C-alpha positions as CSV (number, residue, x, y, z in Angstrom):
1,M,12.4,-75.0,0.3
2,E,9.7,-75.8,-2.1
3,P,9.5,-73.6,-5.2
4,E,6.5,-71.2,-5.5
5,D,5.1,-73.1,-8.5
6,G,4.9,-76.2,-6.2
7,F,2.8,-74.3,-3.8
8,E,0.7,-73.0,-6.7
9,A,0.2,-76.5,-8.0
10,R,-1.0,-77.6,-4.5
11,L,-3.4,-74.6,-4.4
12,A,-4.8,-75.5,-7.8
13,Q,-5.4,-79.1,-6.7
14,L,-7.3,-77.9,-3.6
15,L,-9.4,-75.5,-5.6
16,L,-10.2,-77.9,-8.3
17,A,-11.5,-80.4,-5.7
18,D,-13.8,-77.7,-4.2
19,P,-16.9,-77.2,-6.5
20,T,-18.2,-74.2,-4.4
21,R,-15.0,-72.3,-4.8
22,M,-14.7,-73.1,-8.5
23,Q,-18.3,-71.8,-9.0
24,I,-17.3,-68.6,-7.2
25,L,-14.2,-68.2,-9.3
26,K,-16.3,-68.6,-12.4
27,A,-18.7,-65.9,-11.3
28,V,-15.8,-63.5,-10.8
29,A,-14.3,-64.4,-14.1
30,A,-17.7,-63.6,-15.7
31,L,-17.3,-59.9,-14.6
32,S,-14.5,-59.5,-17.2
33,V,-12.5,-57.3,-14.9
34,G,-8.9,-58.3,-15.9
35,S,-7.4,-57.3,-12.5
36,A,-10.0,-59.1,-10.4
37,F,-8.8,-61.7,-8.0
38,I,-10.4,-63.5,-5.0
39,A,-8.2,-63.1,-1.9
40,A,-7.8,-63.6,1.7
41,G,-9.8,-66.4,3.5
42,F,-10.9,-67.9,0.2
43,L,-7.4,-69.5,-0.2
44,R,-6.0,-69.1,3.3
45,N,-8.8,-71.1,5.0
46,L,-8.7,-73.7,2.3
47,V,-5.0,-74.4,2.9
48,W,-5.4,-74.3,6.7
49,D,-8.3,-76.7,6.5
50,A,-6.1,-79.0,4.4
51,L,-3.3,-78.8,6.9
52,H,-5.7,-79.7,9.7
53,A,-7.6,-82.4,7.7
54,I,-10.8,-80.5,8.2
55,H,-13.6,-81.9,5.9
56,P,-15.8,-80.4,4.6
57,P,-14.0,-77.1,4.3
58,T,-14.7,-74.3,6.7
59,P,-17.7,-72.3,5.4
60,L,-16.8,-68.9,3.8
61,N,-17.8,-65.9,5.9
62,D,-17.5,-63.8,2.8
63,V,-15.7,-63.7,-0.4
64,D,-13.1,-60.9,-0.9
65,V,-12.8,-59.8,-4.5
66,I,-10.0,-57.3,-5.1
67,Y,-9.1,-55.5,-8.2
68,F,-6.9,-52.6,-9.2
69,D,-8.0,-49.7,-11.3
70,N,-6.4,-46.3,-10.6
71,T,-8.1,-44.8,-13.7
72,D,-11.6,-45.8,-12.7
73,P,-13.9,-42.8,-13.4
74,C,-16.8,-44.4,-11.6
75,P,-16.4,-44.3,-7.8
76,H,-19.2,-46.8,-7.5
77,A,-17.7,-49.5,-9.7
78,A,-16.9,-51.8,-6.7
79,S,-20.5,-51.6,-5.6
80,D,-21.7,-52.3,-9.1
81,Y,-19.4,-55.4,-9.4
82,Q,-20.6,-56.5,-6.0
83,A,-24.3,-56.3,-7.1
84,Q,-23.5,-58.2,-10.3
85,L,-21.9,-61.0,-8.3
86,A,-24.8,-61.0,-5.9
87,T,-27.2,-61.5,-8.8
88,Q,-25.1,-64.5,-10.0
89,L,-24.6,-66.1,-6.6
90,P,-27.0,-64.5,-4.1
91,N,-26.0,-66.9,-1.2
92,V,-22.5,-65.6,-1.2
93,R,-21.5,-62.6,1.0
94,W,-19.4,-60.6,-1.5
95,Q,-16.9,-57.9,-0.5
96,V,-15.5,-56.1,-3.6
97,K,-12.7,-53.5,-3.1
98,N,-10.6,-51.5,-5.6
99,Q,-7.1,-51.7,-4.1
100,A,-6.2,-48.5,-5.9
101,V,-8.2,-46.5,-3.4
102,M,-7.5,-48.5,-0.2
103,H,-4.4,-46.6,0.7
104,K,-6.5,-43.7,1.6
105,R,-8.3,-45.7,4.3
106,N,-5.1,-47.2,5.5
107,G,-3.1,-44.0,5.6
108,D,-0.5,-45.3,3.2
109,A,1.2,-44.0,0.1
110,P,-0.8,-44.9,-3.1
111,Y,-0.4,-48.6,-4.0
112,E,1.2,-49.6,-7.3
113,G,-0.9,-52.7,-7.9
114,I,-2.6,-55.8,-6.3
115,V,0.6,-57.2,-4.9
116,D,1.7,-53.9,-3.4
117,A,-1.7,-53.5,-1.7
118,M,-1.6,-57.0,-0.3
119,Q,1.9,-56.2,1.2
120,H,0.1,-53.8,3.5
121,W,-2.4,-56.3,4.9
122,P,-2.2,-57.1,8.7
123,E,-1.1,-60.8,8.3
124,K,1.1,-62.2,5.6
125,E,-0.9,-65.4,5.0
126,T,-4.0,-63.5,4.1
127,A,-2.1,-61.7,1.3
128,V,-2.9,-64.5,-1.2
129,A,-5.2,-64.3,-4.2
130,V,-6.4,-66.3,-7.2
131,Q,-7.9,-65.5,-10.5
132,L,-9.6,-67.8,-13.1
133,H,-9.0,-66.5,-16.6
134,Q,-9.7,-68.5,-19.7
135,G,-9.8,-71.7,-17.7
136,S,-6.5,-71.2,-16.0
137,L,-5.8,-70.3,-12.4
138,T,-3.3,-67.5,-11.7
139,F,-2.0,-67.0,-8.1
140,V,-0.4,-63.9,-6.6
141,S,0.9,-63.2,-3.1
142,G,2.3,-60.3,-1.2
143,F,4.8,-62.6,0.6
144,G,4.8,-66.0,-1.1
145,F,3.0,-69.1,-0.2
146,E,5.6,-71.0,1.9
147,S,4.5,-69.6,5.3
148,L,0.8,-70.4,4.5
149,F,1.6,-74.0,3.7
150,N,3.9,-74.2,6.8
151,G,0.9,-73.3,9.1
152,R,2.2,-69.9,10.1
153,L,0.1,-66.9,11.1
154,S,2.6,-64.0,10.6
155,W,2.3,-60.3,11.6
156,N,3.1,-57.9,8.8
157,P,5.3,-55.1,10.2
158,A,3.7,-52.7,7.7
159,R,0.6,-52.7,10.0
160,D,0.2,-52.1,13.6
161,Q,0.9,-55.2,15.8
162,R,-2.2,-54.5,17.9
163,T,-4.4,-54.7,14.7
164,F,-2.9,-58.1,13.9
165,L,-3.4,-59.5,17.5
166,H,-6.9,-58.2,17.6
167,R,-7.7,-59.9,14.3
168,V,-6.2,-63.2,15.5
169,E,-8.4,-63.1,18.6
170,Q,-11.6,-61.7,16.9
171,K,-11.5,-64.2,14.1
172,Q,-10.6,-67.1,16.5
173,W,-8.1,-68.6,14.0
174,L,-6.2,-70.5,16.7
175,S,-9.4,-72.2,18.0
176,R,-10.4,-73.3,14.5
177,W,-6.9,-74.2,13.3
178,P,-4.9,-75.0,16.6
179,K,-1.7,-76.1,14.8
180,L,-1.0,-72.6,13.5
181,Q,2.1,-71.0,14.8
182,I,2.1,-67.2,15.4
183,T,5.1,-65.4,14.0
184,M,5.8,-61.8,15.1
185,R,8.7,-61.0,12.7
């Protein structure tokens, strides 16, 4: 089994070779929101493309920016951040979400932080995120990076199995990346 820092080094290598993703990371870093990470397909798709030797990378449908602020007095902060990002990079479809409030939508107990929130996402390989801070990349994951790099698409038992299967079908992941193996445990 490869250590997590080995997976992180491979992720960093993939990101550094992708000028578009690096530009997006720099835009999020410019927000100066210490807890802001880019998550989900931003990393997941990049790894799956590499595993399938897909070049150029699959275009990003959107860019999911997550942050955690449970003391935020402004309920519109996420919208404000999204507007700031749209000003910097208007051709990117930004999705900004404060994970401190997402438990309400999901019917869960309050989340304790970014990683805790990601541990409630429907598939484990989507629960990956990256942050660019002072020139360094920081990675976090709800479940580690091994299954992502092993080409798995794993259901997270914290969410309804039907939701997971619907997402697999709706997003057509197996059509785009046919080597992926679905794991239901």
